[in-house]
C-alpha positions as CSV (number, residue, x, y, z in Angstrom):
1,M,30.4,-3.2,-16.1
2,V,30.4,-1.1,-12.8
3,Q,33.5,1.2,-12.3
4,A,35.5,1.1,-9.1
5,H,34.9,4.6,-8.7
6,V,31.3,4.4,-8.6
7,A,30.0,4.4,-4.8
8,A,26.6,2.8,-5.7
9,V,24.3,1.9,-8.1
10,P,20.5,2.4,-8.5
11,R,18.5,-0.7,-7.5
12,G,16.2,-0.4,-10.3
13,M,18.8,-0.1,-12.9
14,L,20.6,-3.2,-11.5
15,I,17.2,-5.4,-11.1
16,A,16.6,-4.3,-15.0
17,D,19.8,-5.4,-16.1
18,A,20.0,-8.7,-14.4
19,W,16.2,-9.3,-15.5
20,A,17.2,-8.6,-19.1
21,Q,19.8,-11.6,-19.0
22,L,17.0,-14.0,-18.2
23,G,15.6,-13.9,-21.7
24,D,12.3,-14.3,-23.1
25,G,11.2,-16.8,-20.7
26,V,9.9,-14.3,-18.0
27,A,8.4,-12.3,-20.8
28,P,4.9,-12.8,-18.8
29,L,6.4,-11.1,-15.8
30,S,7.6,-8.2,-17.9
31,N,6.1,-4.9,-19.2
32,A,6.4,-3.9,-22.7
33,S,10.3,-2.5,-22.7
34,G,11.4,-5.8,-21.3
35,R,11.6,-4.7,-17.7
36,P,9.8,-6.5,-14.7
37,L,6.6,-5.6,-14.0
38,A,6.0,-3.5,-10.8
39,R,3.9,-6.3,-9.2
40,T,6.6,-8.8,-10.5
41,V,9.2,-6.7,-8.1
42,K,6.5,-6.4,-5.5
43,L,4.9,-9.6,-5.1
44,L,8.2,-12.0,-6.6
45,L,11.6,-10.5,-6.8
46,D,11.5,-8.5,-3.2
47,P,9.6,-10.9,-0.8
48,L,10.8,-14.2,-2.4
49,V,14.1,-13.8,-4.4
50,L,15.8,-10.5,-2.9
51,R,14.5,-10.5,0.7
52,P,15.5,-7.2,1.6
53,G,13.9,-7.7,5.0
54,L,16.8,-10.3,5.8
55,R,19.5,-8.8,3.5
56,P,19.0,-5.0,4.0
57,Q,22.0,-4.3,1.7
58,F,19.3,-5.0,-1.1
59,A,16.6,-2.5,0.2
60,G,17.6,0.8,-0.6
61,G,17.2,3.1,-3.6
62,V,20.8,2.5,-4.2
63,I,23.0,-0.6,-3.9
64,G,26.4,-0.1,-2.7
65,V,29.2,-1.3,-5.3
66,E,30.3,-3.8,-3.3
67,H,26.6,-5.8,-3.2
68,V,26.0,-5.1,-6.5
69,D,27.1,-8.7,-8.0
70,A,25.3,-10.1,-5.3
71,L,22.1,-8.5,-6.0
72,R,22.6,-9.7,-9.7
73,G,23.6,-13.1,-8.7
74,A,20.6,-13.7,-6.7
75,I,18.3,-12.9,-9.6
76,L,20.1,-14.6,-12.0
77,D,20.2,-17.8,-9.7
78,A,16.3,-17.6,-9.3
79,G,15.9,-17.6,-13.1
80,P,14.9,-21.3,-13.7
81,T,12.3,-20.9,-11.0
82,L,11.1,-17.4,-12.2
83,T,11.0,-18.8,-15.7
84,A,8.9,-21.8,-14.4
85,T,6.7,-19.1,-12.9
86,A,5.9,-17.5,-16.0
87,A,5.1,-20.5,-17.8
88,W,2.7,-21.4,-15.1
89,F,1.1,-17.7,-15.0
90,R,0.3,-18.6,-18.6
91,M,-1.5,-21.6,-17.9
92,V,-3.3,-20.6,-14.7
93,K,-4.6,-17.5,-17.0
94,Q,-5.9,-20.1,-19.5
95,A,-7.1,-22.1,-16.7
96,R,-9.2,-18.9,-15.3
97,R,-10.5,-17.9,-19.0
98,R,-11.8,-21.5,-19.1
99,A,-13.5,-21.3,-15.4
100,G,-15.0,-17.9,-16.7
101,I,-13.4,-16.2,-13.7
102,T,-13.3,-12.1,-14.2
103,E,-12.9,-10.7,-10.6
104,G,-9.6,-9.7,-9.2
105,H,-6.3,-8.9,-11.0
106,P,-4.5,-12.1,-12.2
107,Q,-1.2,-10.8,-11.3
108,D,-2.4,-9.9,-7.7
109,L,-4.2,-13.5,-7.4
110,Y,-1.6,-15.9,-9.0
111,F,2.2,-14.6,-8.9
112,Q,2.9,-15.9,-5.9
113,R,1.1,-19.5,-6.5
114,C,2.8,-19.6,-9.6
115,Y,5.9,-19.4,-7.9
116,E,5.1,-22.1,-5.4
117,L,3.8,-24.5,-8.1
118,A,7.4,-23.7,-10.0
119,H,9.2,-24.7,-6.8
120,L,6.8,-28.0,-6.7
121,H,6.7,-29.2,-10.0
122,G,9.3,-27.3,-12.0
123,D,8.8,-25.6,-15.4
124,P,4.9,-26.9,-16.3
125,G,5.9,-28.4,-19.7
126,T,7.6,-31.5,-17.7
127,A,4.7,-32.0,-15.8
128,P,1.9,-34.6,-17.6
129,D,-0.8,-33.0,-15.7
130,A,0.1,-29.5,-15.7
131,A,-3.2,-28.1,-16.9
132,Q,-5.1,-30.0,-13.9
133,I,-2.7,-28.5,-11.6
134,A,-3.2,-25.1,-12.9
135,A,-7.1,-25.3,-13.0
136,E,-7.0,-26.7,-9.4
137,A,-4.8,-23.7,-8.5
138,V,-7.1,-21.2,-9.7
139,A,-10.3,-23.4,-8.1
140,E,-8.2,-22.8,-4.6
141,V,-7.2,-19.1,-4.8
142,H,-11.0,-18.0,-5.5
143,E,-12.1,-20.8,-2.6
144,E,-9.6,-18.8,-0.3
145,R,-11.3,-15.6,-1.1
146,G,-14.5,-16.7,-0.5
147,S,-18.0,-15.7,-1.7
148,V,-17.6,-11.8,-1.3
149,T,-17.6,-10.6,-4.5
150,V,-17.8,-7.1,-5.5
151,D,-21.1,-7.9,-7.6
152,R,-22.8,-8.6,-4.3
153,L,-21.9,-5.8,-2.5
154,R,-23.3,-3.4,-5.6
155,R,-26.3,-5.7,-5.7
156,F,-27.0,-4.8,-1.8
157,V,-26.3,-1.3,-1.8
158,T,-28.3,-0.8,-5.0
159,D,-31.3,-3.1,-3.8
160,P,-34.8,-0.8,-3.7
161,E,-35.6,-2.5,-0.6
162,Q,-32.2,-1.3,0.8
163,V,-31.5,2.1,-0.4
164,S,-33.8,4.1,1.8
165,G,-32.9,2.3,4.8
166,L,-29.1,3.0,4.2
167,D,-29.6,6.3,3.5
168,D,-31.1,6.9,6.6
169,L,-28.5,4.9,8.6
170,L,-25.8,7.3,6.8
171,R,-27.7,10.7,7.8
172,Q,-28.1,9.4,11.4
173,A,-24.6,8.4,11.6
174,W,-23.3,11.9,10.5
175,E,-25.8,13.5,12.8
176,R,-24.2,12.0,15.7
177,R,-20.7,12.4,14.5
178,E,-18.3,12.1,17.6
179,G,-16.2,15.4,18.6
180,D,-14.3,14.9,21.9
181,A,-13.4,18.3,21.9
182,A,-13.0,18.0,25.7
183,V,-9.6,16.4,25.4
184,R,-8.2,18.0,22.5
185,G,-4.7,19.3,23.2
186,Q,-4.3,16.8,26.0
187,G,-2.2,14.4,23.3
188,A,0.8,13.7,25.7
189,G,2.2,10.8,25.4
190,L,2.3,10.4,21.3
191,A,6.0,12.2,21.3
192,E,7.1,10.1,24.0
193,F,5.8,6.9,22.1
194,L,7.7,8.0,19.0
195,E,10.9,8.6,20.5
196,T,11.1,4.5,21.6
197,C,8.9,2.9,19.4
198,A,11.4,1.8,16.6
199,V,13.8,0.1,19.5
200,E,11.6,-1.0,22.1
201,A,7.7,0.0,21.8
202,D,5.9,0.8,25.4
203,E,3.4,-1.3,26.1
204,R,1.7,0.6,28.9
205,L,2.0,4.2,26.9
206,W,0.3,2.5,24.2
207,K,-2.5,1.5,26.0
208,S,-2.8,4.6,27.9
209,L,-3.1,6.7,24.9
210,A,-5.9,4.2,23.6
211,Q,-7.7,4.3,26.8
212,R,-7.6,8.3,27.1
213,R,-8.8,8.3,23.6
214,I,-5.7,10.4,22.2
215,G,-6.5,9.3,18.7
216,T,-10.1,10.7,19.0
217,A,-8.7,13.9,20.2
218,E,-6.5,14.5,18.1
219,A,-9.1,13.8,15.2
220,V,-11.2,16.9,16.2
221,E,-8.7,19.1,14.0
222,L,-10.0,17.5,11.1
223,D,-13.0,19.4,10.9
224,A,-11.1,22.8,10.5
225,P,-10.9,24.3,7.1
226,G,-8.1,22.9,5.3
227,V,-6.5,20.3,7.8
228,A,-7.8,16.9,6.4
229,S,-7.1,18.3,2.9
230,G,-3.9,19.0,3.9
231,Y,-3.1,15.8,5.0
232,G,-4.3,14.5,1.7
233,L,-7.2,12.9,3.2
234,T,-9.8,14.7,0.9
235,E,-10.1,17.1,-1.7
236,R,-12.7,18.9,-0.1
237,D,-12.1,22.0,2.4
238,R,-13.7,19.7,5.5
239,P,-15.0,16.3,5.7
240,A,-18.2,15.6,4.3
241,R,-20.8,12.9,4.6
242,P,-20.1,10.3,2.0
243,E,-22.9,8.8,-0.7
244,I,-23.6,5.1,-0.2
245,G,-22.6,4.8,-3.9
246,D,-23.3,2.3,-6.6
247,R,-20.1,2.0,-8.7
248,A,-16.1,1.8,-8.0
249,S,-12.9,1.7,-9.9
250,K,-9.7,0.9,-8.6
251,R,-7.7,3.4,-10.9
252,R,-10.3,6.2,-10.0
253,L,-10.5,6.0,-6.4
254,P,-10.9,9.2,-4.7
255,R,-9.0,10.3,-1.6
256,P,-10.1,8.2,1.4
257,F,-12.6,10.5,2.8
258,D,-14.0,11.4,-0.3
259,R,-15.2,7.7,-1.1
260,S,-18.6,6.3,-1.3
261,I,-19.5,3.6,1.0
262,M,-19.3,1.2,-2.0
263,E,-15.7,2.8,-2.9
264,R,-14.4,2.2,0.6
265,L,-15.4,-1.5,0.4
266,F,-14.5,-2.3,-2.9
267,A,-11.0,-1.1,-2.2
268,A,-10.9,-3.9,0.4
269,F,-12.7,-6.5,-1.7
270,T,-10.2,-6.0,-4.4
271,A,-7.0,-6.5,-2.3
272,V,-5.3,-9.7,-1.8
273,F,-6.3,-11.5,1.7
274,Q,-8.6,-13.9,2.8
275,R,-12.3,-12.6,3.3
276,E,-13.5,-15.6,5.6
277,A,-14.4,-12.4,8.0
278,M,-15.8,-10.3,5.6
279,S,-18.8,-12.7,4.0
280,D,-21.6,-10.8,5.7
281,I,-22.5,-7.8,3.5
282,P,-25.4,-6.3,5.2
283,A,-23.4,-6.1,8.4
284,L,-20.0,-5.1,6.6
285,V,-22.3,-2.1,5.1
286,V,-23.5,-1.0,8.2
287,A,-20.0,-1.1,10.0
288,E,-18.7,1.0,7.2
289,I,-21.3,3.8,7.5
290,N,-20.8,4.1,11.1
291,R,-17.1,4.1,10.5
292,S,-17.3,6.7,8.0
293,A,-18.8,9.3,10.8
294,A,-16.0,8.1,13.1
295,P,-13.0,10.3,13.9
296,W,-10.5,9.8,11.6
297,Q,-13.1,7.7,9.9
298,L,-12.0,4.7,11.5
299,G,-13.9,2.4,14.1
300,E,-10.9,1.4,16.5
301,E,-9.2,3.7,19.0
302,T,-5.9,2.0,18.1
303,G,-6.5,2.6,14.6
304,R,-7.0,6.4,15.3
305,V,-4.2,6.5,17.7
306,A,-2.1,5.0,15.0
307,M,-2.9,7.7,12.6
308,A,-2.1,10.2,14.9
309,L,1.1,9.0,15.5
310,G,1.9,8.7,11.7
311,R,0.9,12.4,11.4
312,D,3.3,13.1,13.8
313,A,6.1,10.5,12.8
314,S,5.8,11.9,9.1
315,A,5.9,15.9,9.6
316,G,8.7,17.5,7.6
317,L,8.4,14.8,4.5
318,D,7.3,17.5,2.5
319,A,9.4,20.2,3.9
320,Q,13.1,20.5,4.7
321,T,12.6,20.8,8.6
322,E,14.2,19.3,11.5
323,P,13.1,16.1,13.0
324,G,11.0,16.3,16.2
325,T,11.3,12.6,17.4
326,D,13.3,9.6,17.1
327,A,10.7,7.8,14.4
328,N,10.1,11.4,12.8
329,A,14.1,11.6,12.1
330,R,14.3,8.1,11.0
331,L,11.5,8.5,8.4
332,L,12.9,11.8,7.4
333,A,16.3,10.1,6.8
334,R,15.1,7.4,4.8
335,W,13.3,9.7,2.2
336,R,16.1,12.3,1.9
337,R,18.4,9.5,1.2
338,E,16.5,8.6,-2.0
339,S,18.5,9.3,-5.1
340,Y,15.7,10.7,-7.3
341,V,14.4,12.8,-4.4
342,Q,17.7,14.3,-3.9
343,R,18.2,14.9,-7.4
344,V,14.7,16.8,-7.9
345,L,15.5,19.1,-5.0
346,R,19.0,19.8,-6.4
347,L,18.0,20.7,-9.7
348,P,16.9,24.3,-10.9
349,A,13.4,25.5,-11.7
350,A,14.4,25.5,-15.6
351,E,15.2,21.7,-15.5
352,V,12.4,19.9,-13.7
353,S,8.8,20.5,-14.1
354,E,6.3,21.8,-11.3
355,E,4.6,18.1,-11.6
356,T,7.5,16.5,-10.9
357,R,8.6,18.5,-7.6
358,E,4.7,18.1,-6.6
359,D,5.4,14.4,-6.5
360,V,8.1,15.2,-3.7
361,R,6.3,17.8,-2.1
362,G,3.2,15.5,-1.8
363,V,5.1,12.4,-0.2
364,R,3.6,13.1,3.4
365,R,0.0,13.3,1.9
366,A,0.4,9.8,0.1
367,Y,1.9,8.6,3.0
368,L,-0.9,9.4,5.4
369,R,-3.2,7.8,2.7
370,R,-1.7,4.9,2.6
371,L,-1.3,4.6,6.4
372,W,-5.2,5.2,6.7
373,A,-6.0,2.4,3.7
374,R,-3.8,-0.3,5.8
375,L,-5.5,0.7,9.1
376,H,-8.7,0.3,7.5
377,G,-8.0,-2.9,5.8
378,R,-6.9,-4.0,9.3
379,E,-10.0,-3.2,10.7
380,L,-12.2,-4.7,7.9
381,R,-10.1,-8.1,8.2
382,G,-10.3,-8.0,12.4
383,E,-6.6,-7.6,12.7
384,A,-5.3,-5.7,15.7
385,T,-2.8,-3.0,15.8
386,T,-0.6,-3.4,18.5
387,A,2.6,-1.3,20.3
388,E,4.9,-4.1,18.8
389,G,4.0,-3.8,15.2
390,M,3.8,0.3,15.4
391,W,7.1,0.9,14.2
392,D,7.1,-1.7,11.3
393,L,3.7,-0.3,10.4
394,L,4.9,3.3,10.3
395,D,8.4,2.5,8.5
396,G,6.7,0.2,6.2
397,V,4.4,2.6,4.8
398,L,7.0,5.2,3.8
399,R,9.0,2.2,2.4
400,S,5.9,1.5,0.1
401,V,5.1,5.1,-0.9
402,I,8.8,5.3,-1.9
403,M,8.4,2.0,-4.1
404,D,5.5,3.3,-5.8
405,Q,7.0,6.8,-6.3
406,R,10.6,5.9,-7.1
407,D,9.6,4.6,-10.7
408,R,7.3,7.3,-11.4
409,L,9.7,10.1,-10.4
410,R,12.2,8.4,-12.7
411,R,9.9,8.6,-15.5
412,K,9.0,12.2,-14.8
413,L,12.5,13.1,-14.5
414,E,13.4,11.2,-18.0
415,R,10.3,13.0,-19.7
416,D,11.3,16.3,-17.9
417,G,14.9,15.8,-19.3
418,A,13.7,15.3,-22.8
419,S,11.2,18.4,-22.7
420,A,14.2,20.2,-22.0
């Protein structure tokens, strides 16, 4: 029971408490300790049950005591649907095994489809044709994903008839790398755009930034020693020409600028989106080779402008500094009010490990890596980066980083406490 004098309660604790009341029926959506999986929160609870975009009182790292019962009630009210979702997920995984499908992560692929099936058909135990429905759902998911597979990509980049030509294209692309030093330092307009984009984006200024190639100009600094590594984009002192590559693992992806061509495309193939526009593997590989040698290693000027804006908007996330623009102030405020961040910053060195402190200090690097990944994915999908959507992108990247780091910080703090 929440005490009256408590002003706020950690969101994760509330979710875990409500989840435990749903019982064993949601076990397929839970981890070994009975809490909802990270993907359950990301793919089901946040977008479909709690919907913090529409109910901002559910969005923070801590929930005001006046909203505690409402958050718990939202999860408990959705209990029957979530239980049915878990049951459908069991059936869909069985259908997947029968179909011999191994590509993609089942939770990423099927969680939201199973939630849809739960709404349409209820519990699969009450549907006489549940097995057929599950098989059709699996087939539909993989039909939507198209015929592009990591195996096809790997076969192409390792084809003996292609290897030499691809290596030559990569060498030539890096020999003619852009470096628009003539306009370096003329980035006027970035701060002006960041002053208003959270409220009303300036479309004319956005177009001017792209036309003047400000993103390209601001990328010149990345070739100076330590700059790109300081932004978390490479482990090297300076960006270097990548390899074509022949293997990739989502769990061991290097920093963005250190990835092979294979790894860059692999990261996009394993994300959840429709890939009709990604069906021409030879064209995709050639385009990625050219992109790797471009400013910010992005092919579109709007994406490069977005990286320059993200660099400036995220300044100070890794240090106690005063904000420079309205967008910068909003991001700093969001990060600094995170309870786990404040706890790490308050604790003396003897009570918190250096690894835990580094997780907090490294948030800006994590932010810029994720911003780059989103812009790179948009380019592969042919999606435009617009002035109107710029603030949602900048703010959404930080929200995503916070969600990932929140649980990790909590675990590290618990481990540090146990060690102490």
